[in-house]
PDB file with SEQRES, HELIX, SHEET and CRYST1 records, atoms N, CA, C and O in Angstrom:
SEQRES   1 A   60  MET SER LEU LEU LEU ALA MET PHE GLY PHE SER LEU ALA          
SEQRES   2 A   60  MET SER ILE THR PRO GLY PRO VAL ASN MET VAL ILE ILE          
SEQRES   3 A   60  SER SER GLY VAL ASN TYR GLY PHE ILE ARG THR LEU PRO          
SEQRES   4 A   60  PHE VAL SER GLY ALA THR ILE GLY PHE THR LEU LEU LEU          
SEQRES   5 A   60  ALA ALA MET GLY LEU GLY LEU TYR                              
HELIX    1 AA1 SER A    2  ILE A   16  1                                  15    
HELIX    2 AA2 PRO A   20  TYR A   32  1                                  13    
HELIX    3 AA3 PHE A   34  GLY A   56  1                                  23    
CRYST1    1.000    1.000    1.000  90.00  90.00  90.00 P 1           1          
ATOM      1  N   MET A   1      21.044  -6.605  15.283  1.00  0.00           N  
ATOM      2  CA  MET A   1      20.590  -5.534  15.989  1.00  0.00           C  
ATOM      3  C   MET A   1      19.869  -4.467  15.137  1.00  0.00           C  
ATOM      4  O   MET A   1      18.927  -3.831  15.610  1.00  0.00           O  
ATOM      5  N   SER A   2      20.282  -4.288  13.973  1.00  0.00           N  
ATOM      6  CA  SER A   2      19.632  -3.357  13.182  1.00  0.00           C  
ATOM      7  C   SER A   2      18.289  -3.743  12.704  1.00  0.00           C  
ATOM      8  O   SER A   2      17.489  -2.854  12.414  1.00  0.00           O  
ATOM      9  N   LEU A   3      17.952  -5.057  12.590  1.00  0.00           N  
ATOM     10  CA  LEU A   3      16.691  -5.571  12.335  1.00  0.00           C  
ATOM     11  C   LEU A   3      15.724  -5.278  13.457  1.00  0.00           C  
ATOM     12  O   LEU A   3      14.584  -4.881  13.213  1.00  0.00           O  
ATOM     13  N   LEU A   4      16.175  -5.471  14.702  1.00  0.00           N  
ATOM     14  CA  LEU A   4      15.400  -5.123  15.871  1.00  0.00           C  
ATOM     15  C   LEU A   4      15.045  -3.644  15.963  1.00  0.00           C  
ATOM     16  O   LEU A   4      13.934  -3.260  16.330  1.00  0.00           O  
ATOM     17  N   LEU A   5      15.992  -2.874  15.630  1.00  0.00           N  
ATOM     18  CA  LEU A   5      15.822  -1.448  15.569  1.00  0.00           C  
ATOM     19  C   LEU A   5      14.756  -0.946  14.563  1.00  0.00           C  
ATOM     20  O   LEU A   5      13.946  -0.058  14.826  1.00  0.00           O  
ATOM     21  N   ALA A   6      14.838  -1.601  13.398  1.00  0.00           N  
ATOM     22  CA  ALA A   6      13.927  -1.329  12.367  1.00  0.00           C  
ATOM     23  C   ALA A   6      12.552  -1.778  12.678  1.00  0.00           C  
ATOM     24  O   ALA A   6      11.589  -1.092  12.336  1.00  0.00           O  
ATOM     25  N   MET A   7      12.412  -2.918  13.324  1.00  0.00           N  
ATOM     26  CA  MET A   7      11.115  -3.541  13.775  1.00  0.00           C  
ATOM     27  C   MET A   7      10.471  -2.542  14.854  1.00  0.00           C  
ATOM     28  O   MET A   7       9.283  -2.220  14.839  1.00  0.00           O  
ATOM     29  N   PHE A   8      11.313  -2.142  15.694  1.00  0.00           N  
ATOM     30  CA  PHE A   8      10.922  -1.214  16.791  1.00  0.00           C  
ATOM     31  C   PHE A   8      10.337   0.012  16.150  1.00  0.00           C  
ATOM     32  O   PHE A   8       9.239   0.456  16.484  1.00  0.00           O  
ATOM     33  N   GLY A   9      11.128   0.574  15.182  1.00  0.00           N  
ATOM     34  CA  GLY A   9      10.654   1.906  14.596  1.00  0.00           C  
ATOM     35  C   GLY A   9       9.378   1.762  13.828  1.00  0.00           C  
ATOM     36  O   GLY A   9       8.478   2.601  13.877  1.00  0.00           O  
ATOM     37  N   PHE A  10       9.332   0.577  13.063  1.00  0.00           N  
ATOM     38  CA  PHE A  10       8.006   0.300  12.416  1.00  0.00           C  
ATOM     39  C   PHE A  10       6.893   0.067  13.304  1.00  0.00           C  
ATOM     40  O   PHE A  10       5.795   0.536  13.003  1.00  0.00           O  
ATOM     41  N   SER A  11       7.048  -0.615  14.385  1.00  0.00           N  
ATOM     42  CA  SER A  11       5.924  -0.882  15.335  1.00  0.00           C  
ATOM     43  C   SER A  11       5.502   0.500  16.006  1.00  0.00           C  
ATOM     44  O   SER A  11       4.317   0.771  16.202  1.00  0.00           O  
ATOM     45  N   LEU A  12       6.514   1.331  16.336  1.00  0.00           N  
ATOM     46  CA  LEU A  12       6.217   2.610  16.928  1.00  0.00           C  
ATOM     47  C   LEU A  12       5.315   3.466  15.990  1.00  0.00           C  
ATOM     48  O   LEU A  12       4.273   4.005  16.364  1.00  0.00           O  
ATOM     49  N   ALA A  13       5.796   3.527  14.810  1.00  0.00           N  
ATOM     50  CA  ALA A  13       5.102   4.313  13.830  1.00  0.00           C  
ATOM     51  C   ALA A  13       3.723   3.817  13.527  1.00  0.00           C  
ATOM     52  O   ALA A  13       2.821   4.636  13.349  1.00  0.00           O  
ATOM     53  N   MET A  14       3.497   2.516  13.457  1.00  0.00           N  
ATOM     54  CA  MET A  14       2.284   1.914  13.092  1.00  0.00           C  
ATOM     55  C   MET A  14       1.213   2.109  14.345  1.00  0.00           C  
ATOM     56  O   MET A  14       0.004   2.246  14.159  1.00  0.00           O  
ATOM     57  N   SER A  15       1.783   2.100  15.521  1.00  0.00           N  
ATOM     58  CA  SER A  15       1.007   2.166  16.706  1.00  0.00           C  
ATOM     59  C   SER A  15       0.421   3.623  16.993  1.00  0.00           C  
ATOM     60  O   SER A  15      -0.627   3.774  17.621  1.00  0.00           O  
ATOM     61  N   ILE A  16       1.149   4.651  16.504  1.00  0.00           N  
ATOM     62  CA  ILE A  16       0.677   5.998  16.835  1.00  0.00           C  
ATOM     63  C   ILE A  16      -0.056   6.676  15.649  1.00  0.00           C  
ATOM     64  O   ILE A  16      -0.622   7.761  15.780  1.00  0.00           O  
ATOM     65  N   THR A  17      -0.017   5.976  14.472  1.00  0.00           N  
ATOM     66  CA  THR A  17      -0.889   6.570  13.391  1.00  0.00           C  
ATOM     67  C   THR A  17      -2.261   6.248  13.552  1.00  0.00           C  
ATOM     68  O   THR A  17      -2.645   5.190  14.052  1.00  0.00           O  
ATOM     69  N   PRO A  18      -2.993   7.135  13.141  1.00  0.00           N  
ATOM     70  CA  PRO A  18      -4.592   6.897  13.326  1.00  0.00           C  
ATOM     71  C   PRO A  18      -5.018   5.791  12.192  1.00  0.00           C  
ATOM     72  O   PRO A  18      -5.079   6.129  11.010  1.00  0.00           O  
ATOM     73  N   GLY A  19      -5.283   4.578  12.573  1.00  0.00           N  
ATOM     74  CA  GLY A  19      -5.696   3.562  11.710  1.00  0.00           C  
ATOM     75  C   GLY A  19      -7.019   3.048  12.200  1.00  0.00           C  
ATOM     76  O   GLY A  19      -7.582   3.607  13.141  1.00  0.00           O  
ATOM     77  N   PRO A  20      -7.540   1.993  11.589  1.00  0.00           N  
ATOM     78  CA  PRO A  20      -8.853   1.546  12.056  1.00  0.00           C  
ATOM     79  C   PRO A  20      -8.912   1.059  13.556  1.00  0.00           C  
ATOM     80  O   PRO A  20      -9.877   1.295  14.284  1.00  0.00           O  
ATOM     81  N   VAL A  21      -7.867   0.405  13.923  1.00  0.00           N  
ATOM     82  CA  VAL A  21      -7.902  -0.121  15.268  1.00  0.00           C  
ATOM     83  C   VAL A  21      -7.881   1.049  16.249  1.00  0.00           C  
ATOM     84  O   VAL A  21      -8.662   1.066  17.201  1.00  0.00           O  
ATOM     85  N   ASN A  22      -7.026   2.000  16.039  1.00  0.00           N  
ATOM     86  CA  ASN A  22      -7.005   3.209  16.925  1.00  0.00           C  
ATOM     87  C   ASN A  22      -8.307   3.907  16.936  1.00  0.00           C  
ATOM     88  O   ASN A  22      -8.716   4.363  18.004  1.00  0.00           O  
ATOM     89  N   MET A  23      -8.999   4.036  15.850  1.00  0.00           N  
ATOM     90  CA  MET A  23     -10.302   4.744  15.860  1.00  0.00           C  
ATOM     91  C   MET A  23     -11.258   3.947  16.577  1.00  0.00           C  
ATOM     92  O   MET A  23     -12.071   4.552  17.276  1.00  0.00           O  
ATOM     93  N   VAL A  24     -11.308   2.550  16.519  1.00  0.00           N  
ATOM     94  CA  VAL A  24     -12.199   1.751  17.272  1.00  0.00           C  
ATOM     95  C   VAL A  24     -11.950   1.867  18.789  1.00  0.00           C  
ATOM     96  O   VAL A  24     -12.885   1.947  19.586  1.00  0.00           O  
ATOM     97  N   ILE A  25     -10.655   1.873  19.157  1.00  0.00           N  
ATOM     98  CA  ILE A  25     -10.246   1.947  20.518  1.00  0.00           C  
ATOM     99  C   ILE A  25     -10.722   3.359  21.161  1.00  0.00           C  
ATOM    100  O   ILE A  25     -11.231   3.421  22.280  1.00  0.00           O  
ATOM    101  N   ILE A  26     -10.505   4.466  20.344  1.00  0.00           N  
ATOM    102  CA  ILE A  26     -10.973   5.764  20.858  1.00  0.00           C  
ATOM    103  C   ILE A  26     -12.587   5.757  21.007  1.00  0.00           C  
ATOM    104  O   ILE A  26     -13.161   6.202  22.001  1.00  0.00           O  
ATOM    105  N   SER A  27     -13.239   5.194  19.888  1.00  0.00           N  
ATOM    106  CA  SER A  27     -14.688   5.083  20.107  1.00  0.00           C  
ATOM    107  C   SER A  27     -15.091   4.305  21.355  1.00  0.00           C  
ATOM    108  O   SER A  27     -15.952   4.737  22.121  1.00  0.00           O  
ATOM    109  N   SER A  28     -14.499   3.231  21.532  1.00  0.00           N  
ATOM    110  CA  SER A  28     -14.783   2.304  22.726  1.00  0.00           C  
ATOM    111  C   SER A  28     -14.523   3.032  24.057  1.00  0.00           C  
ATOM    112  O   SER A  28     -15.269   2.920  25.029  1.00  0.00           O  
ATOM    113  N   GLY A  29     -13.417   3.782  24.029  1.00  0.00           N  
ATOM    114  CA  GLY A  29     -13.049   4.525  25.205  1.00  0.00           C  
ATOM    115  C   GLY A  29     -14.130   5.524  25.553  1.00  0.00           C  
ATOM    116  O   GLY A  29     -14.535   5.622  26.712  1.00  0.00           O  
ATOM    117  N   VAL A  30     -14.584   6.236  24.611  1.00  0.00           N  
ATOM    118  CA  VAL A  30     -15.518   7.325  24.811  1.00  0.00           C  
ATOM    119  C   VAL A  30     -16.829   6.738  25.243  1.00  0.00           C  
ATOM    120  O   VAL A  30     -17.507   7.319  26.090  1.00  0.00           O  
ATOM    121  N   ASN A  31     -17.239   5.538  24.662  1.00  0.00           N  
ATOM    122  CA  ASN A  31     -18.578   5.034  24.981  1.00  0.00           C  
ATOM    123  C   ASN A  31     -18.581   4.179  26.162  1.00  0.00           C  
ATOM    124  O   ASN A  31     -19.626   4.116  26.810  1.00  0.00           O  
ATOM    125  N   TYR A  32     -17.509   3.477  26.552  1.00  0.00           N  
ATOM    126  CA  TYR A  32     -17.493   2.557  27.678  1.00  0.00           C  
ATOM    127  C   TYR A  32     -16.537   2.855  28.732  1.00  0.00           C  
ATOM    128  O   TYR A  32     -16.593   2.203  29.774  1.00  0.00           O  
ATOM    129  N   GLY A  33     -15.620   3.818  28.569  1.00  0.00           N  
ATOM    130  CA  GLY A  33     -14.702   4.163  29.550  1.00  0.00           C  
ATOM    131  C   GLY A  33     -13.398   3.424  29.490  1.00  0.00           C  
ATOM    132  O   GLY A  33     -13.290   2.435  28.765  1.00  0.00           O  
ATOM    133  N   PHE A  34     -12.406   3.861  30.220  1.00  0.00           N  
ATOM    134  CA  PHE A  34     -11.114   3.350  30.117  1.00  0.00           C  
ATOM    135  C   PHE A  34     -11.005   1.905  30.572  1.00  0.00           C  
ATOM    136  O   PHE A  34     -10.389   1.117  29.855  1.00  0.00           O  
ATOM    137  N   ILE A  35     -11.565   1.488  31.728  1.00  0.00           N  
ATOM    138  CA  ILE A  35     -11.403   0.201  32.257  1.00  0.00           C  
ATOM    139  C   ILE A  35     -11.924  -0.917  31.388  1.00  0.00           C  
ATOM    140  O   ILE A  35     -11.311  -1.968  31.203  1.00  0.00           O  
ATOM    141  N   ARG A  36     -13.158  -0.604  30.841  1.00  0.00           N  
ATOM    142  CA  ARG A  36     -13.800  -1.556  29.939  1.00  0.00           C  
ATOM    143  C   ARG A  36     -13.232  -1.653  28.581  1.00  0.00           C  
ATOM    144  O   ARG A  36     -13.547  -2.582  27.837  1.00  0.00           O  
ATOM    145  N   THR A  37     -12.376  -0.697  28.220  1.00  0.00           N  
ATOM    146  CA  THR A  37     -11.714  -0.688  26.976  1.00  0.00           C  
ATOM    147  C   THR A  37     -10.279  -1.331  27.058  1.00  0.00           C  
ATOM    148  O   THR A  37      -9.669  -1.725  26.064  1.00  0.00           O  
ATOM    149  N   LEU A  38      -9.832  -1.390  28.272  1.00  0.00           N  
ATOM    150  CA  LEU A  38      -8.400  -1.907  28.528  1.00  0.00           C  
ATOM    151  C   LEU A  38      -8.184  -3.226  27.780  1.00  0.00           C  
ATOM    152  O   LEU A  38      -7.273  -3.327  26.958  1.00  0.00           O  
ATOM    153  N   PRO A  39      -9.046  -4.278  28.071  1.00  0.00           N  
ATOM    154  CA  PRO A  39      -8.787  -5.574  27.392  1.00  0.00           C  
ATOM    155  C   PRO A  39      -8.726  -5.470  25.927  1.00  0.00           C  
ATOM    156  O   PRO A  39      -7.957  -6.220  25.326  1.00  0.00           O  
ATOM    157  N   PHE A  40      -9.514  -4.550  25.227  1.00  0.00           N  
ATOM    158  CA  PHE A  40      -9.409  -4.434  23.744  1.00  0.00           C  
ATOM    159  C   PHE A  40      -8.093  -3.775  23.359  1.00  0.00           C  
ATOM    160  O   PHE A  40      -7.481  -4.141  22.355  1.00  0.00           O  
ATOM    161  N   VAL A  41      -7.688  -2.869  24.101  1.00  0.00           N  
ATOM    162  CA  VAL A  41      -6.308  -2.211  23.813  1.00  0.00           C  
ATOM    163  C   VAL A  41      -5.213  -3.230  24.061  1.00  0.00           C  
ATOM    164  O   VAL A  41      -4.290  -3.307  23.250  1.00  0.00           O  
ATOM    165  N   SER A  42      -5.252  -4.024  25.132  1.00  0.00           N  
ATOM    166  CA  SER A  42      -4.276  -5.079  25.332  1.00  0.00           C  
ATOM    167  C   SER A  42      -4.232  -6.135  24.250  1.00  0.00           C  
ATOM    168  O   SER A  42      -3.151  -6.542  23.823  1.00  0.00           O  
ATOM    169  N   GLY A  43      -5.358  -6.572  23.813  1.00  0.00           N  
ATOM    170  CA  GLY A  43      -5.520  -7.589  22.800  1.00  0.00           C  
ATOM    171  C   GLY A  43      -4.959  -7.081  21.482  1.00  0.00           C  
ATOM    172  O   GLY A  43      -4.269  -7.816  20.776  1.00  0.00           O  
ATOM    173  N   ALA A  44      -5.254  -5.812  21.142  1.00  0.00           N  
ATOM    174  CA  ALA A  44      -4.846  -5.194  19.939  1.00  0.00           C  
ATOM    175  C   ALA A  44      -3.261  -5.053  19.917  1.00  0.00           C  
ATOM    176  O   ALA A  44      -2.610  -5.338  18.911  1.00  0.00           O  
ATOM    177  N   THR A  45      -2.721  -4.621  21.027  1.00  0.00           N  
ATOM    178  CA  THR A  45      -1.302  -4.468  21.233  1.00  0.00           C  
ATOM    179  C   THR A  45      -0.564  -5.887  21.170  1.00  0.00           C  
ATOM    180  O   THR A  45       0.427  -6.009  20.449  1.00  0.00           O  
ATOM    181  N   ILE A  46      -0.998  -6.844  21.848  1.00  0.00           N  
ATOM    182  CA  ILE A  46      -0.519  -8.130  21.858  1.00  0.00           C  
ATOM    183  C   ILE A  46      -0.629  -8.826  20.576  1.00  0.00           C  
ATOM    184  O   ILE A  46       0.328  -9.493  20.184  1.00  0.00           O  
ATOM    185  N   GLY A  47      -1.709  -8.735  19.879  1.00  0.00           N  
ATOM    186  CA  GLY A  47      -1.856  -9.253  18.528  1.00  0.00           C  
ATOM    187  C   GLY A  47      -0.908  -8.607  17.545  1.00  0.00           C  
ATOM    188  O   GLY A  47      -0.264  -9.329  16.784  1.00  0.00           O  
ATOM    189  N   PHE A  48      -0.785  -7.325  17.513  1.00  0.00           N  
ATOM    190  CA  PHE A  48       0.197  -6.701  16.627  1.00  0.00           C  
ATOM    191  C   PHE A  48       1.548  -7.084  16.943  1.00  0.00           C  
ATOM    192  O   PHE A  48       2.294  -7.349  16.000  1.00  0.00           O  
ATOM    193  N   THR A  49       2.006  -7.158  18.192  1.00  0.00           N  
ATOM    194  CA  THR A  49       3.280  -7.563  18.590  1.00  0.00           C  
ATOM    195  C   THR A  49       3.627  -9.016  18.089  1.00  0.00           C  
ATOM    196  O   THR A  49       4.713  -9.304  17.586  1.00  0.00           O  
ATOM    197  N   LEU A  50       2.657  -9.842  18.267  1.00  0.00           N  
ATOM    198  CA  LEU A  50       2.921 -11.250  17.816  1.00  0.00           C  
ATOM    199  C   LEU A  50       3.037 -11.394  16.339  1.00  0.00           C  
ATOM    200  O   LEU A  50       3.881 -12.161  15.875  1.00  0.00           O  
ATOM    201  N   LEU A  51       2.243 -10.706  15.571  1.00  0.00           N  
ATOM    202  CA  LEU A  51       2.276 -10.596  14.108  1.00  0.00           C  
ATOM    203  C   LEU A  51       3.620 -10.003  13.634  1.00  0.00           C  
ATOM    204  O   LEU A  51       4.265 -10.480  12.699  1.00  0.00           O  
ATOM    205  N   LEU A  52       3.976  -8.963  14.329  1.00  0.00           N  
ATOM    206  CA  LEU A  52       5.234  -8.422  13.817  1.00  0.00           C  
ATOM    207  C   LEU A  52       6.436  -9.303  14.235  1.00  0.00           C  
ATOM    208  O   LEU A  52       7.407  -9.404  13.485  1.00  0.00           O  
ATOM    209  N   ALA A  53       6.382  -9.916  15.380  1.00  0.00           N  
ATOM    210  CA  ALA A  53       7.460 -10.929  15.757  1.00  0.00           C  
ATOM    211  C   ALA A  53       7.586 -12.113  14.786  1.00  0.00           C  
ATOM    212  O   ALA A  53       8.684 -12.539  14.430  1.00  0.00           O  
ATOM    213  N   ALA A  54       6.318 -12.672  14.338  1.00  0.00           N  
ATOM    214  CA  ALA A  54       6.282 -13.727  13.511  1.00  0.00           C  
ATOM    215  C   ALA A  54       6.854 -13.355  12.155  1.00  0.00           C  
ATOM    216  O   ALA A  54       7.609 -14.139  11.581  1.00  0.00           O  
ATOM    217  N   MET A  55       6.546 -12.275  11.662  1.00  0.00           N  
ATOM    218  CA  MET A  55       7.092 -11.705  10.349  1.00  0.00           C  
ATOM    219  C   MET A  55       8.618 -11.484  10.420  1.00  0.00           C  
ATOM    220  O   MET A  55       9.329 -11.781   9.460  1.00  0.00           O  
ATOM    221  N   GLY A  56       9.116 -10.964  11.553  1.00  0.00           N  
ATOM    222  CA  GLY A  56      10.460 -10.894  11.712  1.00  0.00           C  
ATOM    223  C   GLY A  56      11.221 -12.191  11.778  1.00  0.00           C  
ATOM    224  O   GLY A  56      12.364 -12.300  11.334  1.00  0.00           O  
ATOM    225  N   LEU A  57      10.525 -13.207  12.368  1.00  0.00           N  
ATOM    226  CA  LEU A  57      11.238 -14.475  12.370  1.00  0.00           C  
ATOM    227  C   LEU A  57      11.142 -15.326  11.016  1.00  0.00           C  
ATOM    228  O   LEU A  57      11.623 -16.451  10.877  1.00  0.00           O  
ATOM    229  N   GLY A  58      10.482 -14.645  10.094  1.00  0.00           N  
ATOM    230  CA  GLY A  58      10.411 -15.280   8.844  1.00  0.00           C  
ATOM    231  C   GLY A  58       9.241 -16.218   8.493  1.00  0.00           C  
ATOM    232  O   GLY A  58       9.270 -16.988   7.533  1.00  0.00           O  
ATOM    233  N   LEU A  59       8.182 -16.087   9.369  1.00  0.00           N  
ATOM    234  CA  LEU A  59       6.974 -16.944   9.131  1.00  0.00           C  
ATOM    235  C   LEU A  59       6.084 -16.217   8.252  1.00  0.00           C  
ATOM    236  O   LEU A  59       5.279 -15.456   8.790  1.00  0.00           O  
ATOM    237  N   TYR A  60       6.093 -16.315   7.061  1.00  0.00           N  
ATOM    238  CA  TYR A  60       5.316 -15.558   6.048  1.00  0.00           C  
ATOM    239  C   TYR A  60       3.913 -16.093   6.033  1.00  0.00           C  
ATOM    240  O   TYR A  60       3.078 -15.615   5.265  1.00  0.00           O  
TER     241      TYR A  60                                                      
END                                                                             
């Protein structure tokens, strides 16, 4: 349970800090609008979640 809590805290902190993906999402949202940016946001979120889950399961 503590591992899941740590993974949740890490993913939350990494998703709200301004990194390269967040800057590209903001730029895409300004240039193309919310609806056309939504697939990119979903892909970035799903990709990060899968990467974090794989690392949590020990797939280095």
